MIVODO-109724 format. One line per 10 residues: number of its first residue (from 1); their letters; for each residue x, y, z of N, C-alpha, C. Coordinates in steps of 0.02 Angstrom, whole numbers, plus 32768, in hexadecimal, padded with zeros to 4 digits. Each point is the difference from the previous one (the first is absolute). Example, Ala and Ser with C-alpha at 12.3 -4.5 7.8 and 13.67 -1.06 7.14 Angstrom:
# MIVODO-109724
1> AS> 8294:7EE4:8186:7FD3:803B:8000:802D:803C:8000 | 7FEE:8035:7FDC:802A:803B:8003:7FD9:8037:8025
END
This chain:
# MIVODO-109724
1> MARMRVCSKP> 802A:7FC4:8000:7FD6:803C:8000:802C:803F:8000 | 7FEC:8031:7FD9:8027:803E:7FFB:7FFB:8027:8041 | 8035:8022:800F:8003:802A:803B:7FDC:8042:7FF3 | 7FD5:8015:802C:7FDC:803F:7FF8:802C:8039:801A | 7FFD:8038:7FDB:8029:803A:8011:7FD7:8040:7FF8 | 8016:8034:8022:7FE2:8041:7FF9:8021:8023:7FC4 | 7FD9:8024:7FD9:8019:8025:7FC6:803B:802C:8015 | 8032:8003:7FD4:803C:8027:8011:7FF9:804B:7FF3 | 7FC8:8015:7FE2:7FF5:8048:7FF5:7FEE:8020:8043 | 8024:8033:8015:7FF1:8020:8040:7FB7:8016:8003
11> GCPTIHDNGG> 7FDF:7FEE:8037:7FBB:8014:800B:7FCC:7FCF:7FE6 | 8014:7FCF:7FD9:7FD0:7FCF:7FE5:7FFC:7FC5:8031 | 7FC5:7FF2:801B:7FF9:7FCA:8031:7FEF:7FBC:7FE0 | 7FFC:7FFB:7FBE:7FEA:7FC3:7FDF:802F:7FC6:800E | 7FE3:7FC7:8011:8026:7FC3:800B:7FF7:7FD5:7FC2 | 8037:7FE7:7FE5:7FFD:7FD8:7FC3:8035:7FC9:8003 | 7FFF:7FD3:7FCE:802C:7FC5:8004:8040:8006:7FD6 | 8010:803B:7FE9:803F:800B:7FDB:802B:8031:8028 | 8041:8001:7FF0:802B:8032:801E:7FF6:8042:7FDE | 8015:8036:801D:7FFB:8042:7FE1:7FBB:801F:8006
21> RCPACQAEAD> 7FED:8023:7FCC:7FC0:8023:8000:7FC6:7FD1:7FF3 | 7FC5:8014:8019:7FC4:7FD9:7FF2:7FEE:800C:7FB6 | 7FD5:7FD7:7FE2:7FEF:8008:7FB9:7FE5:8046:7FEF | 7FD8:801E:802B:7FE4:8042:7FF1:8036:8036:8000 | 802D:7FFE:8031:8036:8031:8003:8032:7FF6:7FC7 | 800C:7FC0:7FED:802C:7FF3:7FC7:7FE2:801A:7FBF | 7FBF:7FF6:7FF7:7FDE:8019:7FC3:8003:804C:7FFE | 7FF8:8020:8038:8005:804A:8004:8046:8017:7FED | 8033:7FDF:801A:8045:8012:7FF1:800F:7FF5:7FB6 | 7FE7:7FC9:7FE4:800B:7FF2:7FB9:7FDF:8035:7FD4
31> ALRRPHGNPY> 7FC4:8015:8013:7FDC:8033:7FD9:8024:8043:8002 | 801F:8011:8039:8026:803E:8004:8040:7FFC:7FD7 | 8020:7FC5:8001:803E:7FF7:7FDC:7FF5:7FFE:7FB4 | 7FCA:7FE1:7FEB:7FF1:7FFA:7FB8:7FB7:8012:7FF5 | 7FF0:8041:7FFD:7FBA:8015:7FFB:7FDE:7FEA:7FBF | 8025:7FEF:7FCD:7FE2:7FEB:7FC0:8006:7FB5:7FF6 | 8010:7FDB:8035:8007:7FB7:7FFC:8048:7FEC:7FF2 | 800B:7FBF:8000:8042:7FE5:7FF5:800C:7FF5:7FB6 | 802D:8026:7FE1:800B:7FFA:7FB7:8021:7FBE:7FED | 801D:7FDC:8030:8023:7FC3:7FF0:7FD2:7FC3:7FFE
41> TTKGHRLGFR> 7FC0:8008:8011:7FD2:7FC8:7FFD:7FD1:8005:7FC3 | 8009:8032:7FD6:7FD4:8008:7FC7:8012:7FCE:7FC9 | 7FCF:7FF1:7FD6:800C:7FD2:7FC8:8034:801D:7FD1 | 7FFF:8041:7FF4:8030:8020:7FD5:8048:7FF7:8018 | 8009:8004:8041:8044:7FF6:801B:8014:7FB7:7FFB | 7FD5:7FD4:8017:8011:7FB8:8001:800D:7FE5:7FBA | 7FD3:800E:7FD1:8006:7FE2:7FBE:8026:802B:7FCE | 7FFB:8043:8007:8020:802C:7FD0:8047:8014:8012 | 8011:7FFC:803F:8043:8014:8016:8027:7FC5:801F | 7FE6:7FE5:8036:8025:7FCD:8026:8011:7FC2:7FD5
51> APVLAKHPYC> 7FCD:7FE3:7FE1:800C:7FC3:7FD9:8033:800A:7FC8 | 7FF9:8034:7FD5:8032:8009:7FCB:8047:8010:801A | 8004:8026:8036:8042:8012:801C:8023:7FC2:801B | 7FDC:7FD6:8025:801F:7FC3:801B:8010:7FCE:7FC9 | 7FD8:7FFF:7FCB:800F:7FD4:7FC7:8040:8017:7FDD | 8009:8041:7FFA:803C:801B:7FDF:803E:7FF9:802C | 7FF8:8007:8041:8038:7FFD:802F:7FF3:7FCB:8036 | 800A:7FC0:7FF0:7FF3:7FCC:8032:8034:7FFF:8038 | 8039:8021:7FF6:8033:8004:8034:800C:8049:8013 | 800E:800B:8040:8007:8042:801D:8032:802C:7FD9
61> QCTGQCGKHD> 7FE8:803A:7FEB:8027:802F:7FD9:8023:8035:802A | 7FFB:7FFB:8042:801F:8032:802C:804C:7FFC:7FFA | 801D:8039:7FF4:804A:8003:7FFB:801F:8027:803A | 7FDE:7FFF:8039:801C:801F:803B:7FDA:803C:801B | 7FC9:8014:7FDF:7FD9:803A:8018:7FE4:7FF2:8046 | 7FFA:7FC1:8011:7FE5:7FED:8041:8032:800C:8039 | 8040:8004:7FEE:8034:8009:8032:8018:7FBE:801F | 7FE7:7FC7:7FE7:8013:7FBF:801C:8039:7FDF:7FDB | 800D:8013:7FC2:8034:7FE1:7FD8:8019:8032:7FCC | 8037:7FF0:7FDF:801E:802E:7FD0:7FF6:7FEE:7FB7
71> DLCAARSTVA> 7FEB:7FC2:7FF3:7FF7:7FEA:7FBB:7FB9:7FE4:7FF7 | 7FF3:7FE0:7FC9:7FBE:7FE4:7FF2:7FED:7FCC:8033 | 7FC5:8007:801E:7FE8:7FD1:8032:7FF1:7FBC:7FE1 | 7FD6:7FFE:7FCE:7FEE:7FC3:7FDA:7FD8:7FCC:8026 | 7FE4:8011:803A:7FD1:7FD2:8021:7FC0:7FFE:7FD7 | 7FD2:7FD3:8010:7FC1:7FFC:7FDB:7FD7:803F:800D | 7FE6:8020:7FCA:7FD7:803C:8007:7FBB:7FED:8019 | 7FE9:8026:8031:7FBC:7FF6:801A:7FD9:8041:8002 | 8021:8039:7FF3:7FE1:8041:8003:800C:8026:7FBF | 7FCB:801E:7FE5:8007:802C:7FC6:800B:8046:801C
81> DHYPTERVDL> 803D:8018:7FFA:8015:803F:801D:7FFD:8038:7FCC | 7FE4:8039:8013:8001:803B:7FD4:8046:801D:8004 | 8023:8000:7FC7:8046:8016:7FFF:8013:8016:7FBA | 8023:8036:7FF7:8020:802A:8033:7FD2:8035:801E | 7FC4:8007:7FE4:7FD1:8032:8019:7FCB:7FDD:802B | 7FF5:801A:803B:7FD0:7FE3:802F:7FB8:8009:7FE7 | 7FD3:7FD5:8016:7FBA:8002:7FEB:7FE1:8045:800B | 800A:801C:803A:7FE2:8041:8010:8019:8036:7FD1 | 8040:7FFD:7FED:801C:8032:7FD2:7FE5:7FF7:7FB9 | 7FF6:7FC1:7FEB:7FE2:7FF3:7FBF:7FBA:801E:7FFD
91> TDQGLDPNDP> 7FDA:7FF4:8034:7FBB:801B:8003:8001:804C:7FFF | 802D:801E:8027:8006:804A:8001:8012:801D:7FBC | 8026:7FD9:7FD7:8014:8017:7FBE:7FCB:7FF1:7FCB | 7FC7:7FE2:8014:7FCB:7FF1:7FD1:800E:7FC1:7FD7 | 8030:7FD7:8016:8011:7FC3:7FDC:7FDA:7FC5:801E | 7FF9:7FCB:7FDA:7FDD:7FC4:8017:802F:7FD5:802A | 7FF4:7FFC:8043:802D:7FD9:802A:7FFA:7FB5:7FF4 | 7FCC:7FEB:7FDB:7FF7:7FB9:7FF2:8020:7FEC:7FBD | 8026:802D:7FE1:8023:7FEF:7FC2:8040:7FDA:8014 | 8008:7FC2:7FE7:8039:7FD7:8014:8045:801E:7FF0
101> QYGRGICKPC> 8002:8031:7FD3:8042:801E:7FF1:801D:8024:803D | 7FD7:8010:8032:8017:8023:803B:8010:7FD0:8039 | 800A:7FC0:7FF2:800B:7FD0:8035:803A:7FD1:7FF5 | 8013:7FDF:8035:8034:7FCC:7FFF:7FED:7FCE:8035 | 8013:7FC2:7FF6:7FF4:7FCC:8032:8039:7FFE:8032 | 7FEE:8000:8040:8033:7FF9:8035:7FE5:7FD2:8037 | 802C:7FEA:802C:7FEB:7FD6:8038:7FE4:802D:8038 | 7FD9:7FE3:802C:7FE1:8026:8036:8034:8021:802F | 8035:7FDC:8015:8031:8022:802C:801F:803F:7FE0 | 8011:7FFC:7FC0:801D:803B:7FDE:7FCB:8037:7FFA
111> HDAKTARTIP> 7FC2:7FED:7FEF:7FCB:8031:7FF9:7FF3:8024:8042 | 7FFA:7FDA:8036:7FF2:801F:8041:8038:802F:8016 | 803E:7FEB:7FF6:8039:802A:8014:8004:803E:7FD4 | 7FF6:7FF9:7FBF:8002:8039:7FD2:7FC8:8031:8010 | 7FC4:7FE7:800C:7FC7:802B:800E:8009:8025:8042 | 801B:7FDE:8032:800C:8021:8040:8032:8039:7FF9 | 802F:7FFA:7FD1:8032:8034:7FF4:7FE5:8039:7FD5 | 7FD6:7FF0:7FCE:7FEB:8032:7FCF:7FBC:8020:800F | 7FD4:7FDC:8023:7FBE:801B:8010:7FF2:7FF5:804A | 8022:8024:802B:7FF3:7FF6:8047:7FB9:8015:8013
121> SGWAAKD> 7FDF:7FD5:8025:7FBD:800F:8018:7FF6:7FD9:8041 | 7FCC:8012:8024:7FF3:7FDD:803F:803A:8006:8030 | 801A:7FC7:8017:8035:8001:8032:8041:801C:7FE4 | 8009:8000:7FBE:803D:8019:7FE2:7FFB:8049:7FE8 | 7FC7:8020:800E:7FF4:8044:7FE7:8032:8031:801D | 8015:802D:7FD7:802C:8036:8016:7FD5:803C:8012 | 800B:801D:803A:7FD9:803B:8014:8021:8040:7FEA
END
C-alpha cells in the first residue's frame, strides 16, 4: 500500500499517495509553467519532429555542448533536441519548431545537461 503524504505546497492540507504536490497543486503549477499546454505532447511534435529527427540521428550527436565530454558522444539517441536554435527562439522568430531541420538526436543525459546549461529554469534559474 502506498504511503499517504501531505502535499508539499505550503498551505495545502491535501493528503495523497504520491510524494511532492497533490494532483490539484501539480496541475496548477503545470498550467502556470505552460499556459498554452505542453508543446512536446502534440501530434505535430511527435510525428513531424521527434520521429524524423531520431530516424536521421539514431546515435547521440552531442559534441560536448553538454559539458560531459569533448568529442562525439554516440550513445543511442532518445531525445529530439532543438539545435542549434532552441524551440522558444524558433517560435519567437516565427519559424516552425516542428520542422526536423532544426533538430538533432541526442541521448537523455546529454540533453538534460545541455538544457540545464543553456535554458536555466526552476531550481537552476538565475536571478
